[in-house]
Each structure stands twice: as C-alpha cells, then as structure tokens.
N, C-alpha and C positions, 0 to 999 in steps of 0.2 A: 390191578393199583394196590401197593398198601399201604393204607392210611395209617401216620401212628398213632395216632387219637378217634373216637365213634366220638358217637353228637347222644344228647343225651335219649334223642329216636332210637337212636340206631341198639345202644346198650337199653331199653328197658325187652323192642324186639327180642334182643340172646337173650335176656334174661328170661322175657314172660312173666313181666311185671305190665305198670303202670308208667308213661313218661313223669306223675306227678310220684309214684313210690323213687324211682330213682331220686326226684328233687329231692323228694324228704332222706331219701341213706347218702346223701354227699348235702346238707344242712347239719345234718345227725354226726356228721363225718366218715361215717361209715365205708364211702368212695369215694377217693381222693377227686376232683375235679380243677379243673385250670378255666378261671373263666374271661372268657374274652368277647367283649363286648357287652353282649346280655345272654353269648347261651354260655354254658359247661361244654367243655371239651374233659374225657375221660380219656390218659396211654394208656396206649393196647399194652404198656406191658403193668398196670395196674391188675388189671381184669383176671387173671391168677388170685389172688385173692379173694375177686369180687366172686366166680365162680368157685372157687372153695365150698360157697357156701348152697348154695342149687345143685339140684337132683343133674344125676345123666337119668332119658328116655333106658336106660337097661333097668335102674335103680326103681322111676317112675312105676314103671313094666311091674317087678317084683313084689313093691305094693300094693298094688288094684291086687299081683294075686291073693299077697298075703288077705285082704280084704275080704273079694268072695269065697274062699276059701272060710276064712269066721264064719261071716254070713249062711253060707250053706251051711256047712256043722252048726252052728249056733244063732239061727237065723229065729227057732220060734223064742225062744230065752232071751233075747234079745227085744225082740219085743215086748216080752211082759216087760224085761226091763223096764219099758216105753213107757209102761202102762203107771205104773206107782211113779 
C-alpha cells in the first residue's frame, strides 16, 4: 500500500535522524508537514526536497574511504597537530 503521508517516525527512520530532529525541522520550516490532531504528517511529494540534503550510501562510503586514506597517509602529522 502506497501511503500519501509519512509519520514523523517514518521520516526520521528514512533520514537516519531522531524524531526530535524531525520535529525541530518542522518547527523551523525546513520540513513542510500537516498537523492532524496531535500528530504531524509529511506529504510524500515533499520528500524529494527533504532528501536532497541527505547523503546517499554511495556518498557516505566515498567519504569514509577518503577519511581512511587521509588518516593512512597523514596519520602521524594529524597526531602531532592534535597535540598542539
């Protein structure tokens, strides 16, 4: 069943953030949501704009690899800089 709306919990899981973070984004206007009773619901058609600011799994892996490479190549220098 394709639902037209997502709950805050569903969106939080999708984005990999907490429900509190979703509520804060709703309050600040970064996420458009409808309040029905005591709950907020996010229209699926608005998710594209929300997801534009998130990293894909491929991008996360690329960043992780870049960090590992940097630590491998400059580990000693980074340790020395950390002591300053």
